C-alpha positions in Angstrom: -0.3 0.0 -0.1 3.3 1.9 0.2 2.5 4.3 -3.2 -1.4 4.6 -2.6 -0.3 5.5 1.2 2.3 8.1 0.5 0.1 10.0 -2.6 -2.8 10.1 -0.1 0.0 11.6 3.0 0.4 14.0 0.2 -2.6 15.7 -1.3 -3.4 15.9 2.9 -0.1 17.8 3.8 -1.5 20.1 0.8 -4.9 20.3 2.8 -6.5 18.6 -0.7 -8.4 16.2 1.7 -10.8 14.3 -0.2 -9.0 13.6 -2.9 -7.0 12.4 0.1 -10.1 10.7 1.1 -11.0 8.9 -2.1 -6.8 7.4 -2.6 -6.7 6.1 1.6 -10.1 4.1 1.2 -8.5 3.1 -2.5 -6.2 1.4 -0.8 -8.1 0.7 3.0 -10.7 -1.4 0.3 -7.3 -3.1 -1.1 -5.7 -4.0 2.8 -8.9 -3.9 4.5 -6.3 -4.9 7.9 -3.5 -2.4 7.7 -2.8 -0.7 10.3 -1.1 2.0 9.3 -3.6 3.5 6.5 -6.4 3.2 8.7 -4.1 5.2 11.0 -3.8 7.2 7.6 -7.3 7.6 7.7 -8.1 9.0 11.1 -5.0 11.7 11.2 -6.9 12.8 7.7 -10.6 13.0 8.9 -9.0 14.3 12.7 -7.2 16.7 10.5 -10.8 17.6 7.7 -12.4 18.1 10.9 -10.2 20.5 12.7 -9.9 22.7 9.1 -13.4 23.2 9.0 -13.9 24.1 12.3 -10.7 27.3 12.2 -12.5 27.6 8.9 -16.1 28.3 10.5 -17.6 25.8 8.4 -21.1 25.1 9.4 -21.1 22.7 12.2 -22.1 19.9 10.9 -19.8 19.4 8.4 -17.4 19.3 11.4 -18.9 16.8 13.5 -19.0 14.5 10.5 -15.3 13.7 9.9 -14.5 13.5 13.8 -16.3 10.4 13.5 -15.7 9.1 10.5 -13.0 9.8 12.6 -14.3 7.9 15.6 -14.5 4.8 13.2 -10.6 4.7 13.0 -9.6 5.3 16.2 -7.6 2.5 17.7 -6.6 3.9 20.8 -7.5 5.8 24.3 -4.7 8.2 23.3 -6.2 8.8 19.5 -10.0 8.9 21.3 -9.0 11.2 24.2 -7.3 14.0 21.6 -10.3 14.0 18.9 -12.8 14.1 22.3 -10.5 17.3 23.3 -10.1 18.6 19.9 -14.2 17.0 18.8 -14.8 19.8 22.1 -13.0 22.4 21.3 -14.6 22.8 17.7 -18.1 22.7 19.2 -17.2 25.3 22.0 -15.8 27.5 19.3 -19.0 27.3 17.4 -21.4 27.8 20.9 -19.0 31.0 22.1 -19.6 32.8 18.5 -23.1 32.4 18.5 -23.5 33.6 21.5 -21.8 36.5 20.5 -24.0 37.1 18.5 -26.8 36.5 20.3 -28.2 32.8 19.0 -29.4 31.8 21.3 -31.8 28.7 19.7 -28.4 27.5 18.0 -26.2 27.1 21.2 -28.4 25.1 23.0 -29.1 22.5 19.8 -24.8 22.6 19.8 -24.8 21.8 23.2 -27.6 19.3 22.0 -25.6 17.3 19.7 -23.1 17.3 21.4 -24.0 15.2 24.5 -25.5 12.6 22.5 
């Protein structure tokens, strides 16, 4: 899986997330037990989610990437790191919405975070 994995990592470094995802998923299909590919997918989805959060995309976008990352988390440290990032994104969205006095949106975000 090295060539495909390298192409995916290159795309990820360039922040071409959709391209990286396609490459990693193709390699995973060919090598479904590869821990290296699964780790790459975890890193991709975590990085992508954080970028979407930083770019202040609609909350559903980063949360959907975090959910995908959880599927590839392989240990407690990865899960803890992901949870921390996930909470930071939700916190930032809640603070932004609160400043704009969009309290209904804050409540919806908190409800989603608690599910």
